[in-house]
C-alpha positions in Angstrom: 25.4 9.1 -5.8 25.8 7.1 -3.0 23.5 3.9 -2.4 21.3 3.8 0.4 23.0 0.9 1.8 26.1 3.1 2.3 25.0 6.2 2.9 23.2 4.8 6.6 26.6 3.6 7.2 28.7 6.3 6.5 26.2 8.1 9.0 26.5 6.2 11.9 29.7 6.2 11.6 29.8 10.1 11.2 27.2 10.2 14.3 24.6 11.4 12.5 22.3 8.2 13.7 22.8 7.4 17.0 23.3 3.7 17.3 24.9 1.0 19.5 27.8 -0.5 19.7 27.4 -3.0 17.0 25.3 -1.5 14.9 28.4 0.9 15.0 30.8 -1.7 13.8 28.0 -3.4 11.3 28.7 -0.1 10.0 32.0 0.1 9.8 32.3 -3.7 8.7 30.5 -2.9 5.4 32.4 0.5 5.0 36.1 -1.6 4.8 35.0 -4.2 2.9 33.6 -1.8 0.1 37.5 -1.3 0.4 38.8 -4.5 1.2 36.4 -7.0 0.5 36.8 -7.5 -3.7 40.7 -8.3 -2.1 38.4 -11.5 -0.5 36.4 -12.0 -3.3 33.5 -9.7 -2.0 31.5 -7.6 -4.4 29.2 -4.9 -3.4 26.4 -5.0 -6.2 24.2 -1.7 -5.3 21.4 -2.0 -8.2 21.0 -5.0 -6.4 20.5 -3.9 -3.2 18.3 -1.2 -4.2 16.0 -3.8 -6.0 15.3 -5.8 -3.1 14.9 -2.0 -1.6 12.5 -1.1 -4.8 10.4 -4.2 -4.2 9.2 -4.0 -0.7 8.4 -0.5 -1.1 6.1 -1.5 -3.5 4.0 -3.5 -0.9 1.3 -1.9 1.5 0.3 -2.0 4.8 -2.3 -3.4 6.4 -2.7 -2.6 9.9 -3.6 0.2 11.9 -3.8 3.9 11.0 -0.7 2.8 7.7 -3.2 0.8 6.7 -2.7 0.7 2.9 0.4 2.9 2.8 3.1 2.2 1.1 5.8 -0.3 3.1 8.6 2.9 3.6 11.8 1.3 4.6 13.4 3.4 7.3 17.3 3.4 7.1 18.4 0.9 9.6 15.9 -1.4 7.6 17.2 -0.3 3.8 20.7 -1.2 5.8 19.9 -4.6 6.2 17.9 -5.7 3.3 21.0 -4.1 1.3 23.5 -5.5 3.3 21.8 -9.3 2.8 20.9 -8.7 -1.1 23.4 -6.6 -2.8 27.0 -8.4 -1.3 28.4 -11.3 -3.4 30.9 -13.5 -4.1 33.2 -13.4 -7.4 31.1 -16.6 -8.7 28.0 -15.1 -8.1 27.1 -16.2 -4.9 25.0 -14.6 -2.2 27.5 -13.7 0.7 25.7 -14.2 3.5 24.3 -17.2 4.3 23.3 -16.9 8.2 21.9 -13.3 9.2 21.3 -12.8 12.8 19.3 -9.6 13.5 18.3 -9.0 17.0 16.4 -5.5 18.1 14.0 -4.5 20.7 10.1 -5.1 20.3 8.2 -3.4 18.2 10.7 -2.5 15.6 8.8 -4.0 12.9 11.3 -7.1 12.2 8.3 -9.5 11.6 6.9 -7.5 8.6 10.2 -7.2 7.4 10.9 -10.9 7.2 7.8 -11.4 6.0 8.2 -9.0 3.1 12.0 -10.0 2.2 10.8 -14.2 2.3 7.8 -12.6 -0.8 11.1 -11.1 -2.5 12.5 -14.3 -2.3 9.7 -16.0 -3.7 9.1 -13.5 -6.2 12.2 -11.6 -7.7 15.1 -13.6 -6.6 15.5 -15.1 -9.7 15.3 -18.3 -8.1 13.6 -21.5 -9.7 12.0 -24.0 -7.9 12.3 -21.1 -4.6 11.6 -22.6 -1.2 10.7 -20.3 1.3 9.7 -21.0 5.3 8.3 -19.4 7.8 10.0 -21.5 10.5 9.5 -22.0 14.3 9.3 -24.2 17.1 5.4 -24.3 16.5 2.8 -24.2 13.9 1.4 -21.1 15.5 4.7 -18.6 16.2 5.7 -19.9 12.2 2.2 -18.5 11.7 2.7 -15.3 12.4 5.0 -14.3 9.4 3.4 -15.9 7.3 0.4 -14.4 7.5 1.8 -11.1 7.4 3.5 -11.9 3.9 -0.2 -13.3 3.0 -1.8 -9.8 3.8 0.7 -8.3 1.9 0.1 -10.2 -1.0 -3.7 -9.5 -0.7 -2.7 -5.5 -0.4 -0.8 -5.7 -3.8 -2.6 -6.3 -6.6 0.5 -6.9 -8.9 1.5 -10.0 -6.4 -2.0 -10.9 -5.8 -2.5 -11.4 -9.9 0.4 -13.7 -9.4 0.6 -15.8 -6.5 -2.4 -18.3 -5.3 -3.0 -17.9 -1.7 -3.3 -21.1 0.3 -4.1 -21.5 4.0 -0.8 -22.7 4.7 0.8 -21.8 1.1 1.8 -19.3 -1.1 2.4 -20.5 -4.6 4.2 -18.8 -7.5 3.5 -21.3 -10.3 5.3 -19.2 -13.2 9.1 -20.2 -11.0 7.4 -23.6 -9.2 8.5 -21.8 -6.2 6.3 -21.6 -2.7 6.0 -19.9 0.4 5.2 -22.0 3.3 5.2 -21.9 7.3 6.6 -25.1 9.2 8.0 -26.1 12.6 9.8 -28.3 14.6 6.4 -29.7 16.0 6.3 -33.6 13.7 8.6 -34.1 11.0 7.8 -30.6 9.6 11.2 -30.0 9.4 12.8 -32.9 7.3 13.4 -33.2 3.7 13.1 -29.5 3.0 15.3 -27.6 -0.1 15.2 -23.9 0.9 16.4 -20.9 -0.6 15.6 -18.5 2.1 14.2 -19.0 5.5 12.8 -16.8 8.0 13.1 -18.4 11.5 11.2 -15.4 14.0 11.8 -15.3 17.6 15.1 -17.4 18.2 14.9 -16.5 21.7 12.3 -18.9 22.1 14.0 -21.6 20.8 14.7 -24.1 23.0 17.5 -26.0 20.6 19.2 -25.4 17.9 16.7 -28.1 16.1 14.8 -25.4 13.5 18.2 -23.7 12.8 20.6 -26.7 11.7 18.1 -28.6 10.2 17.2 -25.8 7.8 20.2 -24.7 6.7 21.2 -28.2 6.2 18.8 -28.3 3.4 20.2 -25.2 1.7 23.4 -27.5 0.8 22.3 -27.1 -2.9 21.4 -23.2 -3.0 23.9 -21.2 -4.1 22.3 -18.2 -3.0 20.4 -19.4 0.1 19.7 -17.4 3.0 18.6 -18.2 6.9 17.7 -15.2 8.7 17.4 -15.1 12.1 15.3 -12.3 13.2 14.3 -11.9 17.1 14.8 -9.9 20.9 16.6 -10.5 23.4 16.4 -13.7 25.5 17.6 -14.0 29.2 19.3 -18.2 29.0 22.8 -18.2 28.4 22.8 -21.9 27.0 20.0 -21.2 24.1 20.7 -20.9 20.1 20.3 -17.5 20.8 22.8 -16.8 22.8 25.0 -18.6 21.0 24.1 -16.6 17.5 24.2 -13.5 19.7 27.5 -13.9 21.0 29.1 -15.3 17.7 27.6 -12.5 15.9 29.4 -10.3 18.5 32.4 -11.4 17.9 32.1 -11.8 13.8 31.5 -7.7 14.0 34.6 -7.3 16.7 36.7 -9.2 13.9 37.5 -11.8 16.5 36.2 -14.6 14.1 36.6 -13.8 10.7 32.7 -15.1 9.0 32.1 -13.4 5.2 29.0 -15.4 5.5 27.5 -14.4 8.8 25.5 -10.9 8.9 24.7 -9.2 12.2 22.5 -6.3 13.0 22.2 -5.8 17.2 20.3 -2.7 18.0 22.1 -2.5 21.8 22.5 0.2 24.2 26.4 0.8 24.6 27.7 -0.7 28.1 26.7 1.7 31.3 23.9 3.0 30.0 20.5 3.1 31.7 17.3 3.8 29.7 15.4 4.4 33.3 17.4 7.4 33.0 18.8 8.9 29.7 16.3 8.7 27.3 18.7 9.8 24.8 19.9 6.3 24.5 16.5 4.6 23.5 16.8 5.0 19.6 20.0 2.4 20.1 17.7 -0.3 21.0 14.5 1.2 19.0 16.1 2.3 15.4 11.9 2.6 14.6 11.2 5.2 17.4 8.9 7.6 15.7 7.6 5.2 12.8 6.1 1.6 14.6 7.9 2.0 18.2 6.2 5.4 19.5 7.7 7.3 22.3 4.4 7.2 24.1 4.9 3.6 24.5 8.3 3.3 25.3 7.8 6.0 28.3 4.7 4.0 29.2 7.2 1.1 29.3 10.2 2.6 31.4 7.1 4.3 34.1 6.5 0.4 34.6 9.8 -0.8 35.0 10.7 2.3 37.3 7.0 1.5 39.4 7.4 -2.2 39.2 10.6 -3.9 40.0 9.3 -7.3 38.9 8.8 -5.7 35.2 11.9 -4.2 35.0 14.4 -6.7 33.9 11.2 -7.3 31.0 11.2 -4.3 29.9 15.2 -4.0 29.8 15.5 -7.3 27.6 12.1 -6.7 25.0 12.4 -2.7 24.5 16.1 -2.5 25.0 18.0 -5.6 23.7 19.5 -6.6 27.3 20.2 -10.3 28.1 18.7 -10.1 31.4 20.4 -13.2 33.0 23.6 -12.8 30.7 26.8 -12.4 31.9 29.4 -9.2 30.8 32.7 -10.4 29.0 35.3 -9.4 31.3 37.7 -7.5 28.6 37.6 -4.2 27.0 38.6 -5.0 23.7 39.4 -1.5 22.2 42.4 -1.4 25.2 42.8 -5.3 24.2 43.4 -4.4 21.1 46.3 -2.1 21.4 48.3 -4.1 22.8 48.5 -6.0 19.8 52.2 -5.1 19.5 54.5 -7.5 17.9 56.4 -9.4 19.8 60.4 -9.6 18.8 61.4 -13.1 20.2 65.1 -12.4 18.9 65.1 -9.6 21.7 64.0 -11.5 24.2 66.7 -14.5 24.3 68.0 -15.7 27.7 65.6 -13.1 29.1 63.8 -13.6 32.6 60.2 -15.2 31.9 57.8 -16.9 34.1 55.3 -19.8 32.5 51.9 -20.7 32.7 50.3 -24.3 32.1 46.7 -24.8 31.6 46.4 -28.4 30.7 43.5 -29.5 28.9 40.8 -32.1 30.7 40.3 -34.5 28.1 40.7 -32.8 24.3 40.6 -29.1 24.7 42.9 -27.0 24.5 46.4 -27.2 26.5 47.7 -23.6 26.4 51.6 -22.6 27.9 52.4 -18.7 28.5 55.4 -17.5 28.6 55.3 -13.5 30.4 58.5 -11.3 30.6 58.6 -8.6 32.8 60.0 -5.1 31.4 63.8 -4.5 32.1 64.0 -0.8 30.5 62.1 1.9 31.5 58.6 2.4 29.3 59.0 -0.8 28.3 55.7 -3.2 28.0 55.1 -6.7 29.4 55.7 -9.2 26.6 53.6 -12.7 26.3 54.5 -15.9 24.2 51.6 -18.2 23.8 51.7 -21.9 22.7 48.3 -23.7 22.1 47.8 -27.2 21.5 44.4 -29.5 20.5 44.5 -33.2 19.5 43.4 -34.1 16.0 39.7 -35.2 17.3 38.7 -31.8 18.6 40.3 -29.7 15.5 37.7 -32.3 13.7 35.3 -31.4 15.8 35.7 -27.5 15.7 35.6 -28.1 11.8 31.7 -30.1 11.5 30.5 -26.9 14.0 32.0 -24.7 10.9 32.4 -21.5 13.3 36.0 -21.3 14.1 38.5 -19.9 11.3 40.3 -23.6 13.1 42.2 -24.4 9.9 43.3 -20.7 9.3 44.9 -21.3 13.0 46.5 -24.4 12.2 48.3 -22.6 9.0 49.1 -19.5 11.0 50.5 -21.8 13.5 48.6 -20.4 16.5 47.7 -23.9 17.0 49.8 -27.0 17.4 47.8 -30.4 16.4 48.6 -33.8 18.1 47.6 -36.6 16.8 45.0 -39.1 18.7 41.8 -37.9 20.5 43.3 -36.3 23.4 46.5 -33.7 23.4 49.8 -35.3 23.5 51.5 -33.9 26.2 54.6 -35.6 24.4 54.7 -31.5 21.8 54.1 -30.0 25.0 57.0 -31.1 26.5 59.4 -30.7 23.6 58.1 -26.9 22.8 58.6 -26.6 26.9 62.5 -27.6 26.5 62.7 -25.7 23.4 61.9 -22.4 25.1 63.3 -22.9 28.1 67.0 -23.3 26.0 66.3 -20.3 24.6 65.3 -18.1 27.8 65.8 -17.7 31.3 62.6 -19.4 32.3 62.6 -19.1 35.9 59.1 -21.0 36.7 56.7 -22.5 35.5 53.3 -22.4 37.4 50.2 -25.1 37.1 47.1 -25.9 38.3 47.6 -28.1 41.3 44.2 -30.1 41.1 44.7 -30.7 37.1 48.4 -31.6 37.4 49.3 -34.7 35.6 52.9 -36.5 34.1 53.8 -33.9 32.1 54.4 -32.0 35.5 56.6 -34.7 36.8 58.3 -35.4 33.3 59.3 -31.4 33.2 60.4 -31.4 37.0 62.6 -34.1 36.2 64.1 -32.0 33.5 65.1 -29.2 35.8 61.9 -27.0 35.1 61.1 -25.3 38.5 57.0 -26.4 38.6 54.9 -24.3 40.9 51.2 -25.2 42.3 49.1 -22.0 41.3 45.1 -22.9 42.9 42.5 -21.5 40.5 40.6 -19.9 42.9 39.9 -16.0 44.1 42.5 -16.0 46.5 45.5 -17.6 44.0 43.8 -15.8 40.6 42.9 -12.2 41.8 45.8 -10.4 42.1 47.1 -11.3 38.8 44.0 -11.0 36.9 43.7 -7.1 38.3 47.6 -7.3 37.0 46.6 -7.9 33.9 43.5 -5.8 33.7 45.7 -2.9 34.9 48.4 -3.8 32.5 46.2 -4.1 29.5 44.1 -1.2 30.1 47.3 0.8 30.2 48.6 -0.3 26.9 51.3 -1.6 29.3 51.1 -5.0 27.8 52.4 -6.9 24.4 50.2 -10.3 23.5 51.3 -9.8 19.4 48.2 -9.5 18.2 47.3 -13.4 18.7 44.1 -14.0 17.1 43.5 -17.2 19.2 44.9 -15.4 22.7 42.2 -12.3 21.5 39.0 -14.9 20.8 39.5 -16.4 24.3 40.4 -13.0 25.7 36.5 -12.0 24.5 34.7 -15.0 25.6 36.0 -14.6 29.5 33.6 -13.8 32.0 35.0 -13.1 35.7 33.2 -13.9 38.6 34.0 -12.2 42.3 33.4 -13.3 46.2 32.5 -10.8 48.8 35.7 -9.5 49.1 36.2 -8.2 45.9 38.4 -10.8 44.7 38.0 -12.1 40.8 38.8 -15.3 38.8 37.9 -16.3 35.5 34.6 -18.4 35.7 34.9 -21.6 33.0 31.7 -22.8 34.0 30.3 -19.1 32.7 32.1 -18.2 30.3 30.5 -18.2 26.6 33.6 -20.1 25.1 37.8 -21.9 25.3 39.8 -19.4 28.3 42.9 -21.3 28.2 45.1 -19.2 27.4 43.8 -15.6 29.0 44.0 -18.5 32.4 47.9 -20.2 31.4 48.8 -16.0 30.8 47.5 -15.1 34.0 49.0 -17.7 35.6 52.5 -17.1 34.5 52.1 -13.2 35.2 50.9 -14.1 39.1 54.5 -16.2 39.1 56.4 -12.7 37.9 55.1 -10.1 40.1 54.7 -12.4 43.4 58.0 -12.5 45.7 60.4 -14.5 45.4 63.7 -15.0 46.6 63.5 -12.7 50.1 59.7 -15.2 50.9 59.8 -18.5 52.5 57.5 -21.2 52.6 54.3 -20.4 50.6 53.6 -17.9 48.4 50.7 -15.5 48.4 49.8 -16.1 45.1 49.8 -20.0 46.0 48.0 -19.8 48.8 44.1 -20.9 48.2 41.2 -20.1 51.1 
């Protein structure tokens, strides 16, 4: 018999359950890990998943029409709970240590968080468990805690075992407790959490609560930080950072087996004001804790009141109303992962793009090879550089597999605090000896001694503007090539990450450019590739003076 967690994943994968793009990815991830996870040291223990589900379903609701009835989990809730408590490592540690759950308002995320907290307190087998409802304010932290307290009062077996205080639920048998804490005062310091419920992450102005709680988990082998939230609107918040990171984990852009993500969102282009069939994607509890009448009322008001439209989209349909959409279509991008055989490119004509780090960022050098035979794809080779100091900072943040990238020779590390351009010069010289590098484009407003040195070595260096006039043609061509699967990037993992970071902006004339300021993370490899492609498609011998792509309006 298939367990409840896997059953949900299978039903999502088959289309039986209507789900949005990221829930589909979460389901696919679970099914893939059942097959491939053991090779990475992951162990699926369905009996542990069932234990947590069964505990929660012994609790009783205490409000409204369901008061007194058992807390029977919805399918998506069983998937979430089962995933968190059923996946382990071979060392018997819990696999998932951070979980990001983004779902529309009214889908029962806070009561579910309270139920999970009680399980962690009473039935998780952790001695001296410290369980917290953590928020930026005392009032916010109290909401989840009060739900848990009412669950205890409505469940006699729990009431007989636990002691209830104003701000404490104690389990004396194991010296464990559940308490609300907040960023007000010094309430977050000195904690050793087993499980933390961080409610309404989109309301957190910074990462203080999450980071302080997470720092305290270092001595716990089965610790869990569970973030539950509506969608927000501000790209500068910790919530958007975790939203964006979670998507990249689900897409496989970032490999992080300890990070769980469940984001209930609509597919790109869907309009909930016109198409009610998409509503369950953001509201998997539709018909349970969210009534169709309520959503119909919200949609009607969003139509009638323009000032409320964005609020309805954000709270009821999980749309980040001021966030920018990624430029890349990852499905098509991944179909361009054909290996690039460098031996077949020797002495072939190609064009370079050089994106220099401002201080201690990525430096990127791209070589683009135009096709020479009918049906051949354009080819890309990419070199990336980082100074040691920048690598150290990425390690400390712990959210990118930087050491794996270095081990796979996708990133070259140079000593010191800033990129040593001597490494870049050496590599470009070697590449010019191996390939027929016609030109190298560089940002004329961010050039350096390296450009002069390369010119002295005989390289034809071409200044390349970064504005709409210069970048629009190359970017549109790059989009056309990868969407048509006429581009081969070799499946470069760092470039894939950078591609998902790209946000593009347009001017009034529909010209386009990559916007570094609005992009979620680094995009240097994409910028250098666009510049290289710009020189590859520009007129050359027949033109006089500055080319179209070099001109800057």
